[in-house]
FISEGU-851884 format. One record per atom (N, C-alpha, C, O): residue number from 1; residue in three letters; z, x, y. Coordinates in Angstrom, 2 decimals. Example, Ala and Ser with C-alpha at 12.3 -4.5 7.8 and 13.67 -1.06 7.14 Angstrom:
BEGIN
martor_tinu_w_u_v
1_ALA_7.80_13.19_-5.69
1_ALA_7.80_12.30_-4.50
1_ALA_7.80_13.20_-3.30
1_ALA_8.46_14.24_-3.32
2_SER_7.08_12.85_-2.25
2_SER_7.14_13.67_-1.06
2_SER_7.87_12.90_0.03
2_SER_8.04_13.41_1.14
This chain:
BEGIN
martor_tinu_w_u_v
1_MET_-86.55_14.29_10.44
1_MET_-85.33_15.01_10.16
1_MET_-84.73_14.48_8.86
1_MET_-84.54_13.28_8.69
2_ASP_-84.43_15.38_7.95
2_ASP_-83.85_15.01_6.67
2_ASP_-82.33_14.87_6.78
2_ASP_-81.69_15.54_7.58
3_LEU_-81.79_13.97_5.97
3_LEU_-80.34_13.80_5.92
3_LEU_-79.75_14.77_4.90
3_LEU_-80.37_15.04_3.87
4_ASN_-78.56_15.29_5.19
4_ASN_-77.89_16.14_4.21
4_ASN_-77.17_15.26_3.18
4_ASN_-77.19_14.03_3.30
5_GLU_-76.53_15.87_2.19
5_GLU_-75.86_15.12_1.11
5_GLU_-74.79_14.17_1.66
5_GLU_-74.68_13.04_1.21
6_ASN_-74.02_14.64_2.63
6_ASN_-72.96_13.80_3.20
6_ASN_-73.55_12.60_3.93
6_ASN_-73.03_11.49_3.80
7_GLU_-74.61_12.80_4.66
7_GLU_-75.25_11.70_5.40
7_GLU_-75.90_10.71_4.44
7_GLU_-75.89_9.50_4.69
8_MET_-76.46_11.19_3.35
8_MET_-77.05_10.29_2.34
8_MET_-75.94_9.46_1.67
8_MET_-76.11_8.26_1.45
9_ALA_-74.82_10.12_1.35
9_ALA_-73.70_9.40_0.74
9_ALA_-73.18_8.33_1.71
9_ALA_-72.85_7.22_1.29
10_TRP_-73.10_8.69_3.00
10_TRP_-72.66_7.73_4.01
10_TRP_-73.61_6.53_4.07
10_TRP_-73.17_5.38_4.12
11_ALA_-74.91_6.80_4.05
11_ALA_-75.90_5.71_4.10
11_ALA_-75.74_4.80_2.88
11_ALA_-75.79_3.58_3.01
12_GLU_-75.54_5.39_1.70
12_GLU_-75.34_4.59_0.48
12_GLU_-74.09_3.72_0.60
12_GLU_-74.12_2.53_0.26
13_MET_-72.99_4.30_1.09
13_MET_-71.75_3.54_1.26
13_MET_-71.93_2.41_2.27
13_MET_-71.45_1.29_2.06
14_ALA_-72.61_2.71_3.35
14_ALA_-72.80_1.69_4.39
14_ALA_-73.61_0.51_3.87
14_ALA_-73.26_-0.64_4.14
15_VAL_-74.66_0.79_3.13
15_VAL_-75.49_-0.30_2.58
15_VAL_-74.70_-1.09_1.55
15_VAL_-74.73_-2.32_1.54
16_THR_-73.99_-0.38_0.67
16_THR_-73.18_-1.06_-0.35
16_THR_-72.12_-1.93_0.31
16_THR_-71.92_-3.08_-0.10
17_SER_-71.44_-1.40_1.32
17_SER_-70.43_-2.16_2.04
17_SER_-71.01_-3.42_2.67
17_SER_-70.40_-4.49_2.60
18_THR_-72.17_-3.30_3.27
18_THR_-72.83_-4.45_3.90
18_THR_-73.16_-5.52_2.87
18_THR_-72.94_-6.70_3.11
19_ILE_-73.69_-5.10_1.73
19_ILE_-74.05_-6.05_0.68
19_ILE_-72.81_-6.77_0.14
19_ILE_-72.81_-7.99_-0.01
20_LEU_-71.75_-6.00_-0.15
20_LEU_-70.54_-6.60_-0.70
20_LEU_-69.86_-7.52_0.32
20_LEU_-69.36_-8.58_-0.05
21_ARG_-69.85_-7.13_1.58
21_ARG_-69.25_-7.97_2.62
21_ARG_-70.01_-9.28_2.74
21_ARG_-69.41_-10.35_2.85
22_ARG_-71.34_-9.20_2.72
22_ARG_-72.17_-10.41_2.83
22_ARG_-71.94_-11.33_1.62
22_ARG_-71.84_-12.55_1.78
23_ALA_-71.86_-10.76_0.44
23_ALA_-71.62_-11.56_-0.77
23_ALA_-70.24_-12.24_-0.68
23_ALA_-70.09_-13.40_-1.04
24_TRP_-69.23_-11.49_-0.19
24_TRP_-67.89_-12.05_-0.05
24_TRP_-67.88_-13.18_0.98
24_TRP_-67.25_-14.22_0.76
25_GLU_-68.58_-12.98_2.11
25_GLU_-68.68_-14.04_3.12
25_GLU_-69.30_-15.30_2.54
25_GLU_-68.82_-16.40_2.78
26_MET_-70.37_-15.13_1.76
26_MET_-71.04_-16.29_1.17
26_MET_-70.14_-16.99_0.15
26_MET_-70.06_-18.22_0.13
27_GLU_-69.46_-16.21_-0.67
27_GLU_-68.57_-16.80_-1.68
27_GLU_-67.42_-17.56_-1.01
27_GLU_-67.11_-18.68_-1.40
28_LEU_-66.78_-16.94_-0.02
28_LEU_-65.68_-17.60_0.67
28_LEU_-66.15_-18.82_1.46
28_LEU_-65.43_-19.80_1.59
29_GLY_-67.38_-18.74_1.99
29_GLY_-67.95_-19.87_2.71
29_GLY_-68.02_-21.12_1.84
29_GLY_-67.90_-22.24_2.34
30_GLN_-68.21_-20.92_0.55
30_GLN_-68.28_-22.06_-0.38
30_GLN_-66.92_-22.75_-0.54
30_GLN_-66.86_-23.91_-0.93
31_VAL_-65.83_-22.04_-0.24
31_VAL_-64.50_-22.65_-0.33
31_VAL_-63.90_-22.92_1.05
31_VAL_-62.75_-23.35_1.16
32_GLY_-64.68_-22.68_2.11
32_GLY_-64.30_-23.09_3.46
32_GLY_-63.44_-22.14_4.26
32_GLY_-62.76_-22.56_5.19
33_VAL_-63.46_-20.83_3.92
33_VAL_-62.74_-19.87_4.74
33_VAL_-63.62_-18.66_5.03
33_VAL_-64.60_-18.41_4.32
34_THR_-63.26_-17.93_6.07
34_THR_-63.99_-16.71_6.41
34_THR_-63.24_-15.51_5.82
34_THR_-62.11_-15.65_5.35
35_VAL_-63.86_-14.35_5.84
35_VAL_-63.20_-13.14_5.34
35_VAL_-61.91_-12.85_6.12
35_VAL_-60.87_-12.64_5.50
36_PRO_-61.94_-12.82_7.46
36_PRO_-60.68_-12.56_8.17
36_PRO_-59.60_-13.61_7.86
36_PRO_-58.43_-13.26_7.73
37_GLN_-60.00_-14.88_7.74
37_GLN_-59.02_-15.91_7.39
37_GLN_-58.44_-15.66_6.00
37_GLN_-57.24_-15.81_5.80
38_ALA_-59.28_-15.29_5.05
38_ALA_-58.82_-15.02_3.69
38_ALA_-57.82_-13.87_3.68
38_ALA_-56.83_-13.91_2.95
39_LEU_-58.08_-12.86_4.49
39_LEU_-57.15_-11.72_4.56
39_LEU_-55.81_-12.15_5.15
39_LEU_-54.76_-11.78_4.62
40_VAL_-55.83_-12.93_6.22
40_VAL_-54.59_-13.41_6.82
40_VAL_-53.83_-14.27_5.80
40_VAL_-52.63_-14.08_5.61
41_LEU_-54.52_-15.20_5.17
41_LEU_-53.88_-16.08_4.19
41_LEU_-53.22_-15.25_3.07
41_LEU_-52.11_-15.55_2.65
42_THR_-53.92_-14.23_2.61
42_THR_-53.40_-13.38_1.53
42_THR_-52.18_-12.59_1.99
42_THR_-51.16_-12.57_1.30
43_PHE_-52.28_-11.94_3.15
43_PHE_-51.16_-11.14_3.63
43_PHE_-49.92_-12.01_3.87
43_PHE_-48.81_-11.62_3.52
44_VAL_-50.11_-13.18_4.46
44_VAL_-48.97_-14.06_4.74
44_VAL_-48.39_-14.62_3.44
44_VAL_-47.17_-14.67_3.28
45_ALA_-49.25_-15.04_2.52
45_ALA_-48.78_-15.64_1.27
45_ALA_-48.07_-14.65_0.36
45_ALA_-47.17_-15.03_-0.39
46_THR_-48.45_-13.38_0.42
46_THR_-47.92_-12.41_-0.54
46_THR_-46.86_-11.47_0.03
46_THR_-46.29_-10.66_-0.70
47_SER_-46.59_-11.56_1.32
47_SER_-45.63_-10.64_1.94
47_SER_-44.20_-11.03_1.57
47_SER_-43.84_-12.21_1.59
48_ALA_-43.41_-10.03_1.23
48_ALA_-42.01_-10.26_0.90
48_ALA_-41.16_-10.42_2.16
48_ALA_-40.04_-10.92_2.10
49_GLU_-41.69_-9.99_3.28
49_GLU_-40.95_-10.09_4.55
49_GLU_-41.77_-10.88_5.56
49_GLU_-42.97_-11.07_5.36
50_PRO_-41.15_-11.34_6.64
50_PRO_-41.88_-12.11_7.64
50_PRO_-43.08_-11.33_8.19
50_PRO_-43.03_-10.11_8.38
51_VAL_-44.15_-12.05_8.44
51_VAL_-45.39_-11.45_8.95
51_VAL_-45.52_-11.79_10.43
51_VAL_-45.42_-12.94_10.83
52_THR_-45.76_-10.74_11.23
52_THR_-45.97_-10.92_12.66
52_THR_-47.44_-10.63_12.98
52_THR_-48.12_-9.98_12.18
53_PRO_-47.92_-11.08_14.12
53_PRO_-49.29_-10.72_14.51
53_PRO_-49.51_-9.20_14.56
53_PRO_-50.58_-8.73_14.18
54_MET_-48.52_-8.44_15.02
54_MET_-48.67_-6.98_15.08
54_MET_-48.79_-6.39_13.67
54_MET_-49.57_-5.46_13.45
55_LYS_-48.03_-6.92_12.74
55_LYS_-48.13_-6.43_11.35
55_LYS_-49.53_-6.73_10.81
55_LYS_-50.12_-5.88_10.14
56_LEU_-50.04_-7.91_11.08
56_LEU_-51.40_-8.25_10.64
56_LEU_-52.42_-7.33_11.28
56_LEU_-53.38_-6.90_10.63
57_SER_-52.22_-7.02_12.55
57_SER_-53.12_-6.12_13.25
57_SER_-53.18_-4.77_12.54
57_SER_-54.27_-4.22_12.36
58_ARG_-52.05_-4.27_12.14
58_ARG_-52.01_-2.97_11.45
58_ARG_-52.60_-3.06_10.05
58_ARG_-53.37_-2.19_9.64
59_LEU_-52.26_-4.12_9.32
59_LEU_-52.77_-4.27_7.96
59_LEU_-54.29_-4.42_7.92
59_LEU_-54.96_-3.91_7.02
60_MET_-54.83_-5.12_8.92
60_MET_-56.26_-5.41_8.95
60_MET_-57.05_-4.40_9.78
60_MET_-58.27_-4.48_9.86
61_HIS_-56.33_-3.46_10.41
61_HIS_-56.97_-2.44_11.26
61_HIS_-57.84_-3.10_12.33
61_HIS_-59.00_-2.75_12.53
62_ARG_-57.22_-4.07_13.02
62_ARG_-57.87_-4.79_14.11
62_ARG_-56.98_-4.72_15.34
62_ARG_-55.76_-4.57_15.24
63_GLU_-57.60_-4.83_16.49
63_GLU_-56.87_-4.84_17.76
63_GLU_-55.98_-6.08_17.82
63_GLU_-56.36_-7.14_17.31
64_PRO_-54.80_-5.96_18.44
64_PRO_-53.89_-7.11_18.54
64_PRO_-54.53_-8.36_19.17
64_PRO_-54.28_-9.47_18.71
65_HIS_-55.36_-8.18_20.19
65_HIS_-55.99_-9.35_20.83
65_HIS_-56.96_-10.04_19.87
65_HIS_-57.14_-11.26_19.95
66_THR_-57.59_-9.29_18.98
66_THR_-58.51_-9.87_17.99
66_THR_-57.72_-10.72_17.00
66_THR_-58.14_-11.83_16.66
67_ILE_-56.58_-10.22_16.55
67_ILE_-55.73_-10.96_15.62
67_ILE_-55.14_-12.18_16.30
67_ILE_-55.05_-13.25_15.70
68_SER_-54.73_-12.02_17.55
68_SER_-54.18_-13.15_18.29
68_SER_-55.19_-14.30_18.38
68_SER_-54.83_-15.46_18.16
69_ALA_-56.43_-13.99_18.70
69_ALA_-57.47_-15.02_18.79
69_ALA_-57.72_-15.66_17.42
69_ALA_-57.87_-16.88_17.33
70_LEU_-57.76_-14.84_16.37
70_LEU_-57.95_-15.37_15.02
70_LEU_-56.82_-16.32_14.65
70_LEU_-57.06_-17.40_14.11
71_LEU_-55.57_-15.93_14.93
71_LEU_-54.43_-16.77_14.60
71_LEU_-54.43_-18.06_15.40
71_LEU_-54.05_-19.11_14.88
72_THR_-54.84_-18.00_16.66
72_THR_-54.94_-19.21_17.47
72_THR_-55.95_-20.19_16.87
72_THR_-55.69_-21.39_16.81
73_ARG_-57.10_-19.67_16.42
73_ARG_-58.10_-20.53_15.77
73_ARG_-57.57_-21.10_14.46
73_ARG_-57.78_-22.28_14.15
74_MET_-56.88_-20.26_13.68
74_MET_-56.35_-20.73_12.40
74_MET_-55.25_-21.78_12.61
74_MET_-55.12_-22.71_11.81
75_GLN_-54.47_-21.62_13.67
75_GLN_-53.43_-22.62_13.96
75_GLN_-54.09_-23.94_14.37
75_GLN_-53.63_-25.01_13.97
76_ALA_-55.16_-23.87_15.17
76_ALA_-55.87_-25.08_15.59
76_ALA_-56.49_-25.80_14.38
76_ALA_-56.63_-27.02_14.39
77_GLN_-56.85_-25.03_13.35
77_GLN_-57.41_-25.62_12.13
77_GLN_-56.33_-26.11_11.18
77_GLN_-56.63_-26.70_10.14
78_GLY_-55.07_-25.87_11.52
78_GLY_-53.96_-26.33_10.70
78_GLY_-53.66_-25.45_9.50
78_GLY_-53.00_-25.89_8.56
79_LEU_-54.13_-24.19_9.52
79_LEU_-53.92_-23.29_8.37
79_LEU_-52.61_-22.51_8.46
79_LEU_-52.01_-22.19_7.43
80_ILE_-52.17_-22.22_9.66
80_ILE_-50.94_-21.44_9.86
80_ILE_-50.11_-22.06_10.96
80_ILE_-50.56_-22.91_11.73
81_LYS_-48.85_-21.60_11.02
81_LYS_-47.97_-21.93_12.14
81_LYS_-47.50_-20.61_12.73
81_LYS_-47.22_-19.66_12.01
82_LYS_-47.43_-20.57_14.05
82_LYS_-46.83_-19.43_14.74
82_LYS_-45.49_-19.91_15.28
82_LYS_-45.43_-20.85_16.07
83_GLU_-44.42_-19.25_14.82
83_GLU_-43.09_-19.68_15.21
83_GLU_-42.34_-18.50_15.84
83_GLU_-42.48_-17.36_15.39
84_ARG_-41.56_-18.78_16.86
84_ARG_-40.72_-17.75_17.46
84_ARG_-39.65_-17.35_16.46
84_ARG_-39.06_-18.20_15.79
85_ASN_-39.41_-16.07_16.37
85_ASN_-38.36_-15.55_15.52
85_ASN_-37.02_-15.83_16.20
85_ASN_-36.82_-15.44_17.35
86_LEU_-36.12_-16.50_15.50
86_LEU_-34.85_-16.87_16.11
86_LEU_-33.97_-15.66_16.40
86_LEU_-33.21_-15.66_17.38
87_GLU_-34.06_-14.62_15.56
87_GLU_-33.25_-13.43_15.77
87_GLU_-33.79_-12.57_16.91
87_GLU_-33.03_-11.98_17.67
88_ARG_-35.11_-12.51_17.01
88_ARG_-35.75_-11.71_18.05
88_ARG_-36.72_-12.63_18.78
88_ARG_-37.87_-12.78_18.37
89_GLY_-36.28_-13.22_19.83
89_GLY_-37.01_-14.25_20.54
89_GLY_-38.40_-13.87_21.01
89_GLY_-39.25_-14.74_21.22
90_ASN_-38.66_-12.57_21.18
90_ASN_-39.97_-12.16_21.66
90_ASN_-40.96_-11.94_20.50
90_ASN_-42.13_-11.64_20.74
91_TRP_-40.51_-12.09_19.27
91_TRP_-41.39_-11.92_18.11
91_TRP_-41.91_-13.27_17.65
91_TRP_-41.23_-14.29_17.76
92_VAL_-43.14_-13.26_17.14
92_VAL_-43.73_-14.46_16.57
92_VAL_-43.90_-14.23_15.08
92_VAL_-44.37_-13.17_14.65
93_ARG_-43.52_-15.21_14.31
93_ARG_-43.66_-15.14_12.86
93_ARG_-44.80_-16.07_12.44
93_ARG_-44.91_-17.19_12.95
94_VAL_-45.64_-15.61_11.52
94_VAL_-46.77_-16.40_11.04
94_VAL_-46.42_-16.93_9.65
94_VAL_-46.02_-16.18_8.77
95_THR_-46.58_-18.24_9.48
95_THR_-46.34_-18.87_8.17
95_THR_-47.53_-19.77_7.83
95_THR_-48.27_-20.19_8.71
96_LEU_-47.68_-20.05_6.54
96_LEU_-48.75_-20.94_6.10
96_LEU_-48.29_-22.39_6.14
96_LEU_-47.14_-22.70_5.83
97_THR_-49.19_-23.25_6.52
97_THR_-48.95_-24.69_6.44
97_THR_-49.36_-25.13_5.03
97_THR_-49.84_-24.32_4.23
98_LYS_-49.15_-26.40_4.75
98_LYS_-49.60_-26.94_3.45
98_LYS_-51.11_-26.74_3.31
98_LYS_-51.59_-26.32_2.25
99_LYS_-51.84_-27.02_4.38
99_LYS_-53.30_-26.84_4.36
99_LYS_-53.65_-25.36_4.16
99_LYS_-54.62_-25.03_3.48
100_GLY_-52.87_-24.46_4.77
100_GLY_-53.09_-23.03_4.61
100_GLY_-52.84_-22.58_3.18
100_GLY_-53.58_-21.75_2.65
101_LYS_-51.79_-23.11_2.56
101_LYS_-51.50_-22.77_1.16
101_LYS_-52.62_-23.26_0.25
101_LYS_-53.00_-22.57_-0.70
102_GLU_-53.16_-24.44_0.54
102_GLU_-54.28_-24.96_-0.25
102_GLU_-55.52_-24.08_-0.07
102_GLU_-56.23_-23.80_-1.04
103_ALA_-55.77_-23.64_1.16
103_ALA_-56.92_-22.75_1.43
103_ALA_-56.73_-21.42_0.72
103_ALA_-57.69_-20.85_0.20
104_TYR_-55.50_-20.91_0.70
104_TYR_-55.20_-19.66_0.00
104_TYR_-55.51_-19.82_-1.50
104_TYR_-56.14_-18.95_-2.10
105_GLU_-55.08_-20.91_-2.08
105_GLU_-55.34_-21.17_-3.50
105_GLU_-56.84_-21.28_-3.78
105_GLU_-57.32_-20.76_-4.79
106_ARG_-57.57_-21.95_-2.90
106_ARG_-59.03_-22.08_-3.08
106_ARG_-59.70_-20.72_-3.03
106_ARG_-60.57_-20.42_-3.86
107_GLN_-59.31_-19.88_-2.07
107_GLN_-59.97_-18.58_-1.95
107_GLN_-59.59_-17.67_-3.11
107_GLN_-60.37_-16.78_-3.47
108_LEU_-58.42_-17.88_-3.71
108_LEU_-58.06_-17.10_-4.90
108_LEU_-59.02_-17.39_-6.05
108_LEU_-59.32_-16.51_-6.86
109_GLY_-59.49_-18.64_-6.12
109_GLY_-60.42_-19.02_-7.18
109_GLY_-61.80_-18.40_-7.00
109_GLY_-62.56_-18.31_-7.97
110_ALA_-62.13_-17.99_-5.80
110_ALA_-63.44_-17.35_-5.52
110_ALA_-63.28_-15.86_-5.78
110_ALA_-62.93_-15.10_-4.87
111_ARG_-63.53_-15.44_-7.01
111_ARG_-63.23_-14.05_-7.34
111_ARG_-64.39_-13.25_-7.89
111_ARG_-64.19_-12.12_-8.34
112_ARG_-65.57_-13.78_-7.86
112_ARG_-66.71_-13.02_-8.39
112_ARG_-66.89_-11.70_-7.64
112_ARG_-67.09_-10.66_-8.26
113_VAL_-66.83_-11.75_-6.32
113_VAL_-67.03_-10.53_-5.53
113_VAL_-65.84_-9.59_-5.71
113_VAL_-66.02_-8.39_-5.90
114_ARG_-64.62_-10.13_-5.65
114_ARG_-63.43_-9.28_-5.80
114_ARG_-63.40_-8.60_-7.17
114_ARG_-62.80_-7.53_-7.31
115_ASN_-64.02_-9.19_-8.16
115_ASN_-64.02_-8.62_-9.51
115_ASN_-65.29_-7.83_-9.82
115_ASN_-65.57_-7.55_-10.98
116_ILE_-66.06_-7.48_-8.81
116_ILE_-67.31_-6.78_-9.02
116_ILE_-67.11_-5.42_-9.69
116_ILE_-68.02_-4.90_-10.34
117_THR_-65.92_-4.85_-9.55
117_THR_-65.65_-3.54_-10.15
117_THR_-65.46_-3.61_-11.67
117_THR_-65.23_-2.58_-12.31
118_GLU_-65.54_-4.79_-12.24
118_GLU_-65.44_-4.92_-13.70
118_GLU_-66.56_-4.15_-14.41
118_GLU_-66.44_-3.84_-15.59
119_CYS_-67.63_-3.84_-13.69
119_CYS_-68.74_-3.09_-14.29
119_CYS_-68.41_-1.61_-14.43
119_CYS_-69.17_-0.86_-15.03
120_LEU_-67.26_-1.18_-13.89
120_LEU_-66.84_0.22_-13.96
120_LEU_-65.87_0.43_-15.12
120_LEU_-65.11_-0.46_-15.48
121_SER_-65.93_1.62_-15.69
121_SER_-64.94_1.98_-16.72
121_SER_-63.60_2.20_-16.04
121_SER_-63.52_2.33_-14.82
122_LYS_-62.53_2.24_-16.83
122_LYS_-61.19_2.49_-16.28
122_LYS_-61.18_3.82_-15.53
122_LYS_-60.58_3.92_-14.46
123_GLN_-61.82_4.83_-16.07
123_GLN_-61.87_6.15_-15.44
123_GLN_-62.66_6.09_-14.12
123_GLN_-62.24_6.69_-13.13
124_GLU_-63.79_5.39_-14.12
124_GLU_-64.58_5.24_-12.89
124_GLU_-63.80_4.49_-11.82
124_GLU_-63.84_4.85_-10.64
125_LEU_-63.07_3.46_-12.25
125_LEU_-62.28_2.66_-11.31
125_LEU_-61.16_3.51_-10.70
125_LEU_-60.92_3.44_-9.50
126_GLU_-60.47_4.30_-11.51
126_GLU_-59.43_5.18_-11.00
126_GLU_-60.01_6.20_-10.02
126_GLU_-59.41_6.49_-8.98
127_SER_-61.18_6.73_-10.36
127_SER_-61.85_7.69_-9.48
127_SER_-62.24_7.03_-8.16
127_SER_-62.05_7.61_-7.09
128_LEU_-62.79_5.83_-8.24
128_LEU_-63.18_5.08_-7.04
128_LEU_-61.97_4.84_-6.14
128_LEU_-62.04_5.04_-4.93
129_ASN_-60.86_4.43_-6.74
129_ASN_-59.64_4.18_-5.96
129_ASN_-59.14_5.45_-5.28
129_ASN_-58.74_5.41_-4.12
130_ARG_-59.17_6.57_-6.00
130_ARG_-58.76_7.86_-5.40
130_ARG_-59.68_8.22_-4.23
130_ARG_-59.21_8.62_-3.17
131_MET_-60.98_8.06_-4.44
131_MET_-61.93_8.39_-3.37
131_MET_-61.75_7.47_-2.17
131_MET_-61.81_7.92_-1.02
132_ASN_-61.54_6.18_-2.42
132_ASN_-61.33_5.24_-1.31
132_ASN_-60.09_5.59_-0.51
132_ASN_-60.12_5.55_0.72
133_ARG_-58.99_5.94_-1.18
133_ARG_-57.77_6.33_-0.46
133_ARG_-58.03_7.57_0.39
133_ARG_-57.57_7.65_1.53
134_LYS_-58.75_8.53_-0.17
134_LYS_-59.04_9.77_0.55
134_LYS_-59.94_9.49_1.77
134_LYS_-59.69_10.00_2.86
135_LEU_-60.97_8.67_1.58
135_LEU_-61.89_8.34_2.68
135_LEU_-61.18_7.49_3.74
135_LEU_-61.41_7.67_4.93
136_ARG_-60.32_6.56_3.31
136_ARG_-59.58_5.72_4.27
136_ARG_-58.67_6.59_5.13
136_ARG_-58.61_6.41_6.35
137_ALA_-57.96_7.53_4.50
137_ALA_-57.08_8.43_5.26
137_ALA_-57.88_9.25_6.26
137_ALA_-57.44_9.43_7.40
138_LYS_-59.04_9.75_5.86
138_LYS_-59.89_10.54_6.76
138_LYS_-60.42_9.64_7.89
138_LYS_-60.50_10.07_9.04
139_GLY_-60.78_8.41_7.55
139_GLY_-61.26_7.47_8.56
139_GLY_-60.19_7.13_9.58
139_GLY_-60.48_7.04_10.77
140_ILE_-58.95_6.95_9.13
140_ILE_-57.85_6.66_10.04
140_ILE_-57.60_7.87_10.95
140_ILE_-57.34_7.71_12.14
141_GLU_-57.69_9.05_10.38
141_GLU_-57.56_10.27_11.18
141_GLU_-58.64_10.33_12.26
141_GLU_-58.37_10.68_13.41
142_LEU_-59.86_9.98_11.89
142_LEU_-60.97_9.96_12.84
142_LEU_-60.73_8.92_13.93
142_LEU_-60.98_9.18_15.11
143_LEU_-60.26_7.73_13.54
143_LEU_-59.95_6.70_14.53
143_LEU_-58.91_7.18_15.53
143_LEU_-59.02_6.92_16.73
144_ARG_-57.89_7.86_15.03
144_ARG_-56.85_8.39_15.92
144_ARG_-57.44_9.35_16.94
144_ARG_-57.05_9.35_18.11
145_ASP_-58.39_10.16_16.50
145_ASP_-59.04_11.10_17.41
145_ASP_-59.94_10.39_18.42
145_ASP_-59.99_10.78_19.58
146_LEU_-60.65_9.36_17.97
146_LEU_-61.62_8.68_18.82
146_LEU_-60.99_7.63_19.73
146_LEU_-61.46_7.42_20.85
147_LEU_-59.94_6.98_19.27
147_LEU_-59.34_5.89_20.03
147_LEU_-57.83_6.10_20.19
147_LEU_-57.05_5.37_19.58
148_PRO_-57.42_7.05_20.99
148_PRO_-55.98_7.25_21.16
148_PRO_-55.36_6.03_21.81
148_PRO_-55.95_5.41_22.70
149_SER_-54.17_5.69_21.37
149_SER_-53.45_4.55_21.91
149_SER_-53.02_4.83_23.35
149_SER_-52.62_5.96_23.65
150_PRO_-53.09_3.85_24.23
150_PRO_-52.63_4.05_25.61
150_PRO_-51.11_4.26_25.66
150_PRO_-50.58_4.69_26.69
151_PHE_-50.41_3.96_24.58
151_PHE_-48.97_4.09_24.54
151_PHE_-48.53_5.40_23.88
151_PHE_-47.34_5.63_23.69
152_GLY_-49.50_6.24_23.53
152_GLY_-49.19_7.52_22.92
152_GLY_-48.91_7.44_21.44
152_GLY_-48.72_8.47_20.79
153_ASP_-48.86_6.23_20.89
153_ASP_-48.58_6.05_19.48
153_ASP_-49.79_5.36_18.85
153_ASP_-50.15_4.26_19.28
154_PRO_-50.42_5.98_17.85
154_PRO_-51.60_5.35_17.27
154_PRO_-51.27_4.00_16.65
154_PRO_-50.19_3.81_16.08
155_LEU_-52.21_3.08_16.76
155_LEU_-52.03_1.74_16.19
155_LEU_-51.92_1.81_14.68
155_LEU_-51.16_1.05_14.08
156_TRP_-52.67_2.72_14.07
156_TRP_-52.64_2.80_12.60
156_TRP_-51.94_4.05_12.19
156_TRP_-51.81_4.32_11.00
């Protein structure tokens, strides 16, 4: 059975994504963090407002229990602190420890993979960004159809 144009494009994207993810994992491994840890460190370090586990869940498009387990491991490693929000006692706020800030700085230095798009022209890069936004929106729509929230409100 032959693949149509859309299926071929999907296969190309899937292979490219796998290669780039593996390269990123290897690069971050050299500075002692994983991809999910790097994402948490970045979101917490760069957020203008307090970061909660639920906010991380939405930003990373991961289930809350997955983020909770990741944060528990990161806290055990001394990278983050989970603190009760004084204004809203049932909320937990995530902050970086000194060790977490150092890990964030180290992962910032690992940028070969993040800068892989330097091989694209400005026009190609703008086009890629437009296509990614369009595909991400369609993917989120598909997720909503496939995984409806038990609370009637989609997670993403």
